[in-house]
PDB file of the backbone (N, CA, C, O) and the ligand in Angstrom, with CONECT records:
HET     ZN  A 101       1
ATOM      1  N   MET A   1      -8.360   6.398  11.630  1.00  0.00           N
ATOM      2  CA  MET A   1      -8.115   4.992  11.292  1.00  0.00           C
ATOM      3  C   MET A   1      -6.632   4.818  10.965  1.00  0.00           C
ATOM      4  O   MET A   1      -6.025   5.690  10.344  1.00  0.00           O
ATOM      5  N   SER A   2      -6.072   3.736  11.367  1.00  0.00           N
ATOM      6  CA  SER A   2      -4.657   3.477  11.114  1.00  0.00           C
ATOM      7  C   SER A   2      -4.439   3.018   9.675  1.00  0.00           C
ATOM      8  O   SER A   2      -5.377   2.623   8.981  1.00  0.00           O
ATOM      9  N   LEU A   3      -3.175   3.080   9.242  1.00  0.00           N
ATOM     10  CA  LEU A   3      -2.844   2.578   7.912  1.00  0.00           C
ATOM     11  C   LEU A   3      -3.167   1.101   7.807  1.00  0.00           C
ATOM     12  O   LEU A   3      -3.614   0.630   6.761  1.00  0.00           O
ATOM     13  N   VAL A   4      -2.944   0.379   8.878  1.00  0.00           N
ATOM     14  CA  VAL A   4      -3.281  -1.048   8.873  1.00  0.00           C
ATOM     15  C   VAL A   4      -4.763  -1.222   8.553  1.00  0.00           C
ATOM     16  O   VAL A   4      -5.147  -2.086   7.764  1.00  0.00           O
ATOM     17  N   GLY A   5      -5.579  -0.393   9.176  1.00  0.00           N
ATOM     18  CA  GLY A   5      -7.012  -0.475   8.919  1.00  0.00           C
ATOM     19  C   GLY A   5      -7.341  -0.128   7.480  1.00  0.00           C
ATOM     20  O   GLY A   5      -8.186  -0.766   6.853  1.00  0.00           O
ATOM     21  N   LEU A   6      -6.664   0.896   6.958  1.00  0.00           N
ATOM     22  CA  LEU A   6      -6.910   1.283   5.570  1.00  0.00           C
ATOM     23  C   LEU A   6      -6.502   0.165   4.628  1.00  0.00           C
ATOM     24  O   LEU A   6      -7.206  -0.138   3.665  1.00  0.00           O
ATOM     25  N   LEU A   7      -5.350  -0.451   4.917  1.00  0.00           N
ATOM     26  CA  LEU A   7      -4.884  -1.537   4.052  1.00  0.00           C
ATOM     27  C   LEU A   7      -5.838  -2.715   4.125  1.00  0.00           C
ATOM     28  O   LEU A   7      -6.105  -3.368   3.117  1.00  0.00           O
ATOM     29  N   LYS A   8      -6.350  -2.987   5.315  1.00  0.00           N
ATOM     30  CA  LYS A   8      -7.291  -4.097   5.438  1.00  0.00           C
ATOM     31  C   LYS A   8      -8.576  -3.802   4.679  1.00  0.00           C
ATOM     32  O   LYS A   8      -9.242  -4.710   4.182  1.00  0.00           O
ATOM     33  N   GLN A   9      -8.912  -2.522   4.596  1.00  0.00           N
ATOM     34  CA  GLN A   9     -10.123  -2.176   3.853  1.00  0.00           C
ATOM     35  C   GLN A   9      -9.888  -2.209   2.351  1.00  0.00           C
ATOM     36  O   GLN A   9     -10.836  -2.263   1.568  1.00  0.00           O
ATOM     37  N   GLY A  10      -8.610  -2.177   1.951  1.00  0.00           N
ATOM     38  CA  GLY A  10      -8.313  -2.301   0.536  1.00  0.00           C
ATOM     39  C   GLY A  10      -8.483  -3.754   0.151  1.00  0.00           C
ATOM     40  O   GLY A  10      -7.581  -4.566   0.359  1.00  0.00           O
ATOM     41  N   ASN A  11      -9.627  -4.085  -0.405  1.00  0.00           N
ATOM     42  CA  ASN A  11      -9.940  -5.489  -0.694  1.00  0.00           C
ATOM     43  C   ASN A  11      -9.233  -5.916  -1.971  1.00  0.00           C
ATOM     44  O   ASN A  11      -9.568  -5.454  -3.062  1.00  0.00           O
ATOM     45  N   HIS A  12      -8.256  -6.798  -1.829  1.00  0.00           N
ATOM     46  CA  HIS A  12      -7.523  -7.270  -2.996  1.00  0.00           C
ATOM     47  C   HIS A  12      -7.631  -8.782  -3.123  1.00  0.00           C
ATOM     48  O   HIS A  12      -6.826  -9.414  -3.806  1.00  0.00           O
ATOM     49  N   HIS A  13      -8.617  -9.351  -2.470  1.00  0.00           N
ATOM     50  CA  HIS A  13      -8.730 -10.811  -2.493  1.00  0.00           C
ATOM     51  C   HIS A  13      -9.793 -11.305  -3.464  1.00  0.00           C
ATOM     52  O   HIS A  13      -9.856 -12.498  -3.761  1.00  0.00           O
ATOM     53  N   ALA A  14     -10.621 -10.408  -3.954  1.00  0.00           N
ATOM     54  CA  ALA A  14     -11.709 -10.850  -4.823  1.00  0.00           C
ATOM     55  C   ALA A  14     -11.500 -10.390  -6.264  1.00  0.00           C
ATOM     56  O   ALA A  14     -12.448 -10.345  -7.048  1.00  0.00           O
ATOM     57  N   GLY A  15     -10.256 -10.049  -6.614  1.00  0.00           N
ATOM     58  CA  GLY A  15      -9.976  -9.651  -7.976  1.00  0.00           C
ATOM     59  C   GLY A  15     -10.265  -8.204  -8.252  1.00  0.00           C
ATOM     60  O   GLY A  15     -10.249  -7.783  -9.408  1.00  0.00           O
ATOM     61  N   TYR A  16     -10.530  -7.424  -7.220  1.00  0.00           N
ATOM     62  CA  TYR A  16     -10.716  -5.994  -7.388  1.00  0.00           C
ATOM     63  C   TYR A  16     -10.139  -5.281  -6.180  1.00  0.00           C
ATOM     64  O   TYR A  16      -9.879  -5.890  -5.143  1.00  0.00           O
ATOM     65  N   ILE A  17      -9.946  -3.995  -6.332  1.00  0.00           N
ATOM     66  CA  ILE A  17      -9.365  -3.196  -5.247  1.00  0.00           C
ATOM     67  C   ILE A  17     -10.386  -2.163  -4.811  1.00  0.00           C
ATOM     68  O   ILE A  17     -10.947  -1.442  -5.636  1.00  0.00           O
ATOM     69  N   ARG A  18     -10.625  -2.095  -3.508  1.00  0.00           N
ATOM     70  CA  ARG A  18     -11.515  -1.081  -2.957  1.00  0.00           C
ATOM     71  C   ARG A  18     -10.683  -0.211  -2.020  1.00  0.00           C
ATOM     72  O   ARG A  18     -10.144  -0.694  -1.024  1.00  0.00           O
ATOM     73  N   LEU A  19     -10.585   1.060  -2.345  1.00  0.00           N
ATOM     74  CA  LEU A  19      -9.774   1.963  -1.540  1.00  0.00           C
ATOM     75  C   LEU A  19     -10.663   2.814  -0.657  1.00  0.00           C
ATOM     76  O   LEU A  19     -11.728   3.268  -1.076  1.00  0.00           O
ATOM     77  N   ASN A  20     -10.215   3.025   0.563  1.00  0.00           N
ATOM     78  CA  ASN A  20     -10.927   3.876   1.500  1.00  0.00           C
ATOM     79  C   ASN A  20     -10.903   5.313   1.002  1.00  0.00           C
ATOM     80  O   ASN A  20      -9.875   5.785   0.517  1.00  0.00           O
ATOM     81  N   THR A  21     -12.013   6.003   1.117  1.00  0.00           N
ATOM     82  CA  THR A  21     -12.097   7.378   0.618  1.00  0.00           C
ATOM     83  C   THR A  21     -11.201   8.339   1.392  1.00  0.00           C
ATOM     84  O   THR A  21     -10.908   9.429   0.899  1.00  0.00           O
ATOM     85  N   GLN A  22     -10.755   7.961   2.598  1.00  0.00           N
ATOM     86  CA  GLN A  22      -9.814   8.815   3.336  1.00  0.00           C
ATOM     87  C   GLN A  22      -8.513   9.012   2.569  1.00  0.00           C
ATOM     88  O   GLN A  22      -7.803   9.998   2.763  1.00  0.00           O
ATOM     89  N   LEU A  23      -8.215   8.051   1.690  1.00  0.00           N
ATOM     90  CA  LEU A  23      -6.954   8.116   0.958  1.00  0.00           C
ATOM     91  C   LEU A  23      -6.891   9.304   0.005  1.00  0.00           C
ATOM     92  O   LEU A  23      -5.803   9.802  -0.279  1.00  0.00           O
ATOM     93  N   VAL A  24      -8.014   9.758  -0.484  1.00  0.00           N
ATOM     94  CA  VAL A  24      -7.989  10.864  -1.446  1.00  0.00           C
ATOM     95  C   VAL A  24      -7.539  12.157  -0.776  1.00  0.00           C
ATOM     96  O   VAL A  24      -7.233  13.132  -1.462  1.00  0.00           O
ATOM     97  N   THR A  25      -7.496  12.176   0.536  1.00  0.00           N
ATOM     98  CA  THR A  25      -7.029  13.365   1.249  1.00  0.00           C
ATOM     99  C   THR A  25      -5.507  13.350   1.393  1.00  0.00           C
ATOM    100  O   THR A  25      -4.924  14.316   1.883  1.00  0.00           O
ATOM    101  N   LYS A  26      -4.869  12.276   0.974  1.00  0.00           N
ATOM    102  CA  LYS A  26      -3.416  12.150   1.106  1.00  0.00           C
ATOM    103  C   LYS A  26      -2.735  12.640  -0.166  1.00  0.00           C
ATOM    104  O   LYS A  26      -3.369  12.721  -1.218  1.00  0.00           O
ATOM    105  N   PRO A  27      -1.443  12.968  -0.075  1.00  0.00           N
ATOM    106  CA  PRO A  27      -0.712  13.402  -1.277  1.00  0.00           C
ATOM    107  C   PRO A  27      -0.808  12.371  -2.398  1.00  0.00           C
ATOM    108  O   PRO A  27      -0.880  11.167  -2.155  1.00  0.00           O
ATOM    109  N   LYS A  28      -0.806  12.880  -3.639  1.00  0.00           N
ATOM    110  CA  LYS A  28      -1.027  12.027  -4.806  1.00  0.00           C
ATOM    111  C   LYS A  28      -0.006  10.892  -4.903  1.00  0.00           C
ATOM    112  O   LYS A  28      -0.363   9.767  -5.251  1.00  0.00           O
ATOM    113  N   ASP A  29       1.268  11.184  -4.595  1.00  0.00           N
ATOM    114  CA  ASP A  29       2.278  10.126  -4.707  1.00  0.00           C
ATOM    115  C   ASP A  29       2.046   9.011  -3.695  1.00  0.00           C
ATOM    116  O   ASP A  29       2.383   7.853  -3.943  1.00  0.00           O
ATOM    117  N   LEU A  30       1.468   9.369  -2.554  1.00  0.00           N
ATOM    118  CA  LEU A  30       1.176   8.342  -1.551  1.00  0.00           C
ATOM    119  C   LEU A  30      -0.013   7.494  -1.984  1.00  0.00           C
ATOM    120  O   LEU A  30      -0.046   6.284  -1.759  1.00  0.00           O
ATOM    121  N   LEU A  31      -0.982   8.144  -2.604  1.00  0.00           N
ATOM    122  CA  LEU A  31      -2.133   7.402  -3.126  1.00  0.00           C
ATOM    123  C   LEU A  31      -1.671   6.449  -4.222  1.00  0.00           C
ATOM    124  O   LEU A  31      -2.154   5.321  -4.324  1.00  0.00           O
ATOM    125  N   GLU A  32      -0.727   6.917  -5.042  1.00  0.00           N
ATOM    126  CA  GLU A  32      -0.192   6.070  -6.111  1.00  0.00           C
ATOM    127  C   GLU A  32       0.513   4.853  -5.507  1.00  0.00           C
ATOM    128  O   GLU A  32       0.302   3.722  -5.944  1.00  0.00           O
ATOM    129  N   TYR A  33       1.355   5.102  -4.494  1.00  0.00           N
ATOM    130  CA  TYR A  33       2.040   3.986  -3.829  1.00  0.00           C
ATOM    131  C   TYR A  33       1.022   3.005  -3.261  1.00  0.00           C
ATOM    132  O   TYR A  33       1.152   1.794  -3.440  1.00  0.00           O
ATOM    133  N   PHE A  34       0.018   3.528  -2.580  1.00  0.00           N
ATOM    134  CA  PHE A  34      -0.992   2.687  -1.942  1.00  0.00           C
ATOM    135  C   PHE A  34      -1.717   1.838  -2.987  1.00  0.00           C
ATOM    136  O   PHE A  34      -1.951   0.647  -2.784  1.00  0.00           O
ATOM    137  N   THR A  35      -2.071   2.476  -4.115  1.00  0.00           N
ATOM    138  CA  THR A  35      -2.796   1.771  -5.169  1.00  0.00           C
ATOM    139  C   THR A  35      -1.925   0.685  -5.787  1.00  0.00           C
ATOM    140  O   THR A  35      -2.383  -0.437  -6.003  1.00  0.00           O
ATOM    141  N   ILE A  36      -0.666   1.023  -6.071  1.00  0.00           N
ATOM    142  CA  ILE A  36       0.242   0.024  -6.643  1.00  0.00           C
ATOM    143  C   ILE A  36       0.431  -1.129  -5.667  1.00  0.00           C
ATOM    144  O   ILE A  36       0.424  -2.295  -6.065  1.00  0.00           O
ATOM    145  N   HIS A  37       0.598  -0.802  -4.393  1.00  0.00           N
ATOM    146  CA  HIS A  37       0.735  -1.822  -3.349  1.00  0.00           C
ATOM    147  C   HIS A  37      -0.433  -2.811  -3.410  1.00  0.00           C
ATOM    148  O   HIS A  37      -0.240  -4.026  -3.407  1.00  0.00           O
ATOM    149  N   GLU A  38      -1.634  -2.263  -3.465  1.00  0.00           N
ATOM    150  CA  GLU A  38      -2.823  -3.126  -3.516  1.00  0.00           C
ATOM    151  C   GLU A  38      -2.888  -3.898  -4.822  1.00  0.00           C
ATOM    152  O   GLU A  38      -3.292  -5.061  -4.830  1.00  0.00           O
ATOM    153  N   MET A  39      -2.492  -3.265  -5.940  1.00  0.00           N
ATOM    154  CA  MET A  39      -2.510  -3.964  -7.233  1.00  0.00           C
ATOM    155  C   MET A  39      -1.544  -5.137  -7.225  1.00  0.00           C
ATOM    156  O   MET A  39      -1.859  -6.199  -7.762  1.00  0.00           O
ATOM    157  N   VAL A  40      -0.376  -4.964  -6.626  1.00  0.00           N
ATOM    158  CA  VAL A  40       0.588  -6.063  -6.553  1.00  0.00           C
ATOM    159  C   VAL A  40       0.003  -7.215  -5.742  1.00  0.00           C
ATOM    160  O   VAL A  40       0.275  -8.381  -6.026  1.00  0.00           O
ATOM    161  N   HIS A  41      -0.800  -6.883  -4.733  1.00  0.00           N
ATOM    162  CA  HIS A  41      -1.436  -7.943  -3.940  1.00  0.00           C
ATOM    163  C   HIS A  41      -2.408  -8.783  -4.775  1.00  0.00           C
ATOM    164  O   HIS A  41      -2.746  -9.901  -4.385  1.00  0.00           O
ATOM    165  N   LEU A  42      -2.853  -8.267  -5.897  1.00  0.00           N
ATOM    166  CA  LEU A  42      -3.730  -9.064  -6.761  1.00  0.00           C
ATOM    167  C   LEU A  42      -3.004 -10.287  -7.303  1.00  0.00           C
ATOM    168  O   LEU A  42      -3.624 -11.315  -7.577  1.00  0.00           O
ATOM    169  N   ILE A  43      -1.685 -10.172  -7.456  1.00  0.00           N
ATOM    170  CA  ILE A  43      -0.919 -11.297  -7.991  1.00  0.00           C
ATOM    171  C   ILE A  43       0.003 -11.923  -6.948  1.00  0.00           C
ATOM    172  O   ILE A  43       0.503 -13.030  -7.145  1.00  0.00           O
ATOM    173  N   GLU A  44       0.230 -11.217  -5.842  1.00  0.00           N
ATOM    174  CA  GLU A  44       1.081 -11.752  -4.773  1.00  0.00           C
ATOM    175  C   GLU A  44       0.480 -11.349  -3.430  1.00  0.00           C
ATOM    176  O   GLU A  44       0.613 -10.198  -3.014  1.00  0.00           O
ATOM    177  N   PRO A  45      -0.176 -12.279  -2.752  1.00  0.00           N
ATOM    178  CA  PRO A  45      -0.926 -11.925  -1.543  1.00  0.00           C
ATOM    179  C   PRO A  45      -0.070 -11.549  -0.338  1.00  0.00           C
ATOM    180  O   PRO A  45      -0.547 -10.835   0.544  1.00  0.00           O
ATOM    181  N   THR A  46       1.158 -12.001  -0.275  1.00  0.00           N
ATOM    182  CA  THR A  46       1.991 -11.706   0.900  1.00  0.00           C
ATOM    183  C   THR A  46       3.108 -10.739   0.525  1.00  0.00           C
ATOM    184  O   THR A  46       3.375 -10.507  -0.655  1.00  0.00           O
ATOM    185  N   HIS A  47       3.753 -10.181   1.540  1.00  0.00           N
ATOM    186  CA  HIS A  47       4.857  -9.253   1.315  1.00  0.00           C
ATOM    187  C   HIS A  47       6.159 -10.037   1.136  1.00  0.00           C
ATOM    188  O   HIS A  47       7.129  -9.846   1.870  1.00  0.00           O
ATOM    189  N   SER A  48       6.150 -10.902   0.163  1.00  0.00           N
ATOM    190  CA  SER A  48       7.284 -11.791  -0.105  1.00  0.00           C
ATOM    191  C   SER A  48       8.350 -11.050  -0.926  1.00  0.00           C
ATOM    192  O   SER A  48       8.179  -9.889  -1.298  1.00  0.00           O
ATOM    193  N   GLU A  49       9.445 -11.753  -1.193  1.00  0.00           N
ATOM    194  CA  GLU A  49      10.488 -11.196  -2.055  1.00  0.00           C
ATOM    195  C   GLU A  49       9.915 -10.875  -3.430  1.00  0.00           C
ATOM    196  O   GLU A  49      10.267  -9.863  -4.037  1.00  0.00           O
ATOM    197  N   ARG A  50       9.032 -11.740  -3.916  1.00  0.00           N
ATOM    198  CA  ARG A  50       8.400 -11.508  -5.219  1.00  0.00           C
ATOM    199  C   ARG A  50       7.564 -10.239  -5.181  1.00  0.00           C
ATOM    200  O   ARG A  50       7.588  -9.434  -6.112  1.00  0.00           O
ATOM    201  N   PHE A  51       6.817 -10.071  -4.083  1.00  0.00           N
ATOM    202  CA  PHE A  51       6.007  -8.867  -3.907  1.00  0.00           C
ATOM    203  C   PHE A  51       6.896  -7.629  -3.971  1.00  0.00           C
ATOM    204  O   PHE A  51       6.595  -6.679  -4.694  1.00  0.00           O
ATOM    205  N   LEU A  52       7.995  -7.643  -3.211  1.00  0.00           N
ATOM    206  CA  LEU A  52       8.891  -6.482  -3.162  1.00  0.00           C
ATOM    207  C   LEU A  52       9.519  -6.215  -4.521  1.00  0.00           C
ATOM    208  O   LEU A  52       9.710  -5.061  -4.905  1.00  0.00           O
ATOM    209  N   SER A  53       9.839  -7.273  -5.244  1.00  0.00           N
ATOM    210  CA  SER A  53      10.430  -7.113  -6.563  1.00  0.00           C
ATOM    211  C   SER A  53       9.449  -6.424  -7.517  1.00  0.00           C
ATOM    212  O   SER A  53       9.822  -5.505  -8.247  1.00  0.00           O
ATOM    213  N   ILE A  54       8.214  -6.870  -7.504  1.00  0.00           N
ATOM    214  CA  ILE A  54       7.195  -6.284  -8.380  1.00  0.00           C
ATOM    215  C   ILE A  54       6.888  -4.855  -7.940  1.00  0.00           C
ATOM    216  O   ILE A  54       6.776  -3.953  -8.771  1.00  0.00           O
ATOM    217  N   LEU A  55       6.754  -4.655  -6.632  1.00  0.00           N
ATOM    218  CA  LEU A  55       6.472  -3.310  -6.111  1.00  0.00           C
ATOM    219  C   LEU A  55       7.596  -2.349  -6.485  1.00  0.00           C
ATOM    220  O   LEU A  55       7.339  -1.219  -6.901  1.00  0.00           O
ATOM    221  N   SER A  56       8.834  -2.794  -6.338  1.00  0.00           N
ATOM    222  CA  SER A  56       9.985  -1.935  -6.659  1.00  0.00           C
ATOM    223  C   SER A  56      10.034  -1.585  -8.136  1.00  0.00           C
ATOM    224  O   SER A  56      10.462  -0.493  -8.511  1.00  0.00           O
ATOM    225  N   ARG A  57       9.592  -2.519  -8.976  1.00  0.00           N
ATOM    226  CA  ARG A  57       9.603  -2.277 -10.416  1.00  0.00           C
ATOM    227  C   ARG A  57       8.595  -1.188 -10.788  1.00  0.00           C
ATOM    228  O   ARG A  57       8.873  -0.355 -11.651  1.00  0.00           O
ATOM    229  N   HIS A  58       7.447  -1.190 -10.152  1.00  0.00           N
ATOM    230  CA  HIS A  58       6.373  -0.269 -10.508  1.00  0.00           C
ATOM    231  C   HIS A  58       6.324   0.974  -9.630  1.00  0.00           C
ATOM    232  O   HIS A  58       5.702   1.973  -9.989  1.00  0.00           O
ATOM    233  N   CYS A  59       6.979   0.906  -8.485  1.00  0.00           N
ATOM    234  CA  CYS A  59       7.004   2.055  -7.571  1.00  0.00           C
ATOM    235  C   CYS A  59       8.378   2.085  -6.892  1.00  0.00           C
ATOM    236  O   CYS A  59       8.507   1.733  -5.720  1.00  0.00           O
ATOM    237  N   PRO A  60       9.412   2.514  -7.651  1.00  0.00           N
ATOM    238  CA  PRO A  60      10.776   2.463  -7.108  1.00  0.00           C
ATOM    239  C   PRO A  60      10.936   3.210  -5.786  1.00  0.00           C
ATOM    240  O   PRO A  60      11.786   2.847  -4.973  1.00  0.00           O
ATOM    241  N   ALA A  61      10.144   4.228  -5.566  1.00  0.00           N
ATOM    242  CA  ALA A  61      10.279   5.038  -4.348  1.00  0.00           C
ATOM    243  C   ALA A  61       9.315   4.576  -3.252  1.00  0.00           C
ATOM    244  O   ALA A  61       8.881   5.382  -2.429  1.00  0.00           O
ATOM    245  N   TRP A  62       8.982   3.294  -3.240  1.00  0.00           N
ATOM    246  CA  TRP A  62       7.975   2.818  -2.285  1.00  0.00           C
ATOM    247  C   TRP A  62       8.430   2.990  -0.839  1.00  0.00           C
ATOM    248  O   TRP A  62       7.613   3.256   0.043  1.00  0.00           O
ATOM    249  N   ARG A  63       9.737   2.837  -0.591  1.00  0.00           N
ATOM    250  CA  ARG A  63      10.205   2.983   0.800  1.00  0.00           C
ATOM    251  C   ARG A  63       9.975   4.406   1.300  1.00  0.00           C
ATOM    252  O   ARG A  63       9.534   4.611   2.431  1.00  0.00           O
ATOM    253  N   GLU A  64      10.273   5.381   0.456  1.00  0.00           N
ATOM    254  CA  GLU A  64      10.068   6.776   0.832  1.00  0.00           C
ATOM    255  C   GLU A  64       8.580   7.064   1.029  1.00  0.00           C
ATOM    256  O   GLU A  64       8.185   7.750   1.971  1.00  0.00           O
ATOM    257  N   ALA A  65       7.763   6.524   0.117  1.00  0.00           N
ATOM    258  CA  ALA A  65       6.312   6.747   0.224  1.00  0.00           C
ATOM    259  C   ALA A  65       5.769   6.120   1.500  1.00  0.00           C
ATOM    260  O   ALA A  65       4.950   6.719   2.197  1.00  0.00           O
ATOM    261  N   ARG A  66       6.231   4.914   1.800  1.00  0.00           N
ATOM    262  CA  ARG A  66       5.762   4.249   3.020  1.00  0.00           C
ATOM    263  C   ARG A  66       6.203   5.025   4.260  1.00  0.00           C
ATOM    264  O   ARG A  66       5.427   5.193   5.200  1.00  0.00           O
ATOM    265  N   ALA A  67       7.464   5.502   4.259  1.00  0.00           N
ATOM    266  CA  ALA A  67       7.964   6.288   5.386  1.00  0.00           C
ATOM    267  C   ALA A  67       7.149   7.573   5.538  1.00  0.00           C
ATOM    268  O   ALA A  67       6.832   7.993   6.651  1.00  0.00           O
ATOM    269  N   GLU A  68       6.815   8.189   4.402  1.00  0.00           N
ATOM    270  CA  GLU A  68       6.023   9.419   4.445  1.00  0.00           C
ATOM    271  C   GLU A  68       4.630   9.135   5.000  1.00  0.00           C
ATOM    272  O   GLU A  68       4.097   9.913   5.790  1.00  0.00           O
ATOM    273  N   LEU A  69       4.053   8.024   4.583  1.00  0.00           N
ATOM    274  CA  LEU A  69       2.744   7.641   5.112  1.00  0.00           C
ATOM    275  C   LEU A  69       2.822   7.428   6.619  1.00  0.00           C
ATOM    276  O   LEU A  69       1.914   7.791   7.366  1.00  0.00           O
ATOM    277  N   ASN A  70       3.926   6.833   7.041  1.00  0.00           N
ATOM    278  CA  ASN A  70       4.071   6.553   8.472  1.00  0.00           C
ATOM    279  C   ASN A  70       4.242   7.811   9.296  1.00  0.00           C
ATOM    280  O   ASN A  70       3.996   7.806  10.502  1.00  0.00           O
ATOM    281  N   GLU A  71       4.670   8.907   8.642  1.00  0.00           N
ATOM    282  CA  GLU A  71       4.808  10.167   9.353  1.00  0.00           C
ATOM    283  C   GLU A  71       3.473  10.886   9.497  1.00  0.00           C
ATOM    284  O   GLU A  71       3.321  11.780  10.330  1.00  0.00           O
ATOM    285  N   LEU A  72       2.521  10.488   8.684  1.00  0.00           N
ATOM    286  CA  LEU A  72       1.187  11.061   8.795  1.00  0.00           C
ATOM    287  C   LEU A  72       0.511  10.467  10.030  1.00  0.00           C
ATOM    288  O   LEU A  72       0.995   9.480  10.584  1.00  0.00           O
ATOM    289  N   PRO A  73      -0.579  11.044  10.456  1.00  0.00           N
ATOM    290  CA  PRO A  73      -1.250  10.498  11.654  1.00  0.00           C
ATOM    291  C   PRO A  73      -1.921   9.160  11.374  1.00  0.00           C
ATOM    292  O   PRO A  73      -3.126   8.979  11.554  1.00  0.00           O
ATOM    293  N   LEU A  74      -1.080   8.233  10.927  1.00  0.00           N
ATOM    294  CA  LEU A  74      -1.541   6.872  10.665  1.00  0.00           C
ATOM    295  C   LEU A  74      -0.508   5.921  11.248  1.00  0.00           C
ATOM    296  O   LEU A  74       0.670   6.266  11.341  1.00  0.00           O
ATOM    297  N   ALA A  75      -0.926   4.758  11.630  1.00  0.00           N
ATOM    298  CA  ALA A  75       0.012   3.771  12.154  1.00  0.00           C
ATOM    299  C   ALA A  75       0.695   3.054  11.003  1.00  0.00           C
ATOM    300  O   ALA A  75       0.168   3.003   9.891  1.00  0.00           O
ATOM    301  N   ALA A  76       1.862   2.506  11.272  1.00  0.00           N
ATOM    302  CA  ALA A  76       2.589   1.762  10.253  1.00  0.00           C
ATOM    303  C   ALA A  76       1.987   0.383  10.050  1.00  0.00           C
ATOM    304  O   ALA A  76       1.516  -0.258  10.990  1.00  0.00           O
ATOM    305  N   GLU A  77       2.014  -0.056   8.799  1.00  0.00           N
ATOM    306  CA  GLU A  77       1.609  -1.431   8.528  1.00  0.00           C
ATOM    307  C   GLU A  77       2.765  -2.331   8.909  1.00  0.00           C
ATOM    308  O   GLU A  77       3.905  -2.037   8.549  1.00  0.00           O
ATOM    309  N   CYS A  78       2.523  -3.387   9.604  1.00  0.00           N
ATOM    310  CA  CYS A  78       3.584  -4.279  10.047  1.00  0.00           C
ATOM    311  C   CYS A  78       3.770  -5.396   9.037  1.00  0.00           C
ATOM    312  O   CYS A  78       2.906  -6.256   8.872  1.00  0.00           O
ATOM    313  N   TRP A  79       4.904  -5.369   8.371  1.00  0.00           N
ATOM    314  CA  TRP A  79       5.237  -6.464   7.487  1.00  0.00           C
ATOM    315  C   TRP A  79       6.745  -6.496   7.313  1.00  0.00           C
ATOM    316  O   TRP A  79       7.421  -5.470   7.388  1.00  0.00           O
ATOM    317  N   ASN A  80       7.254  -7.701   7.079  1.00  0.00           N
ATOM    318  CA  ASN A  80       8.696  -7.895   6.954  1.00  0.00           C
ATOM    319  C   ASN A  80       9.125  -7.644   5.529  1.00  0.00           C
ATOM    320  O   ASN A  80       8.403  -7.939   4.577  1.00  0.00           O
ATOM    321  N   GLU A  81      10.323  -7.089   5.402  1.00  0.00           N
ATOM    322  CA  GLU A  81      10.869  -6.861   4.055  1.00  0.00           C
ATOM    323  C   GLU A  81      11.720  -8.032   3.661  1.00  0.00           C
ATOM    324  O   GLU A  81      12.278  -8.049   2.564  1.00  0.00           O
TER     325      GLU A  81
HETATM  326 ZN    ZN A 101       0.252  -5.122   1.809  1.00  0.00          ZN2+
END
């Protein structure tokens, strides 16, 4: 499954986060990035400047984590910075 698919399965629209169990097989820092990413979506649904500001505050190394995720056998999530 691609990262896009995993992110889509991370339900952040109903006030809770559901993470795909495939994520537990990934390095802990990547799981942390993924979880923080989804948590930020609870208060900011789009990848807006506000989203990036909040994400950067709670996960300063998000760019590295995202790049690392993209190097895994997963597709990149498409979103503008
Ligand atoms: Zn997202």
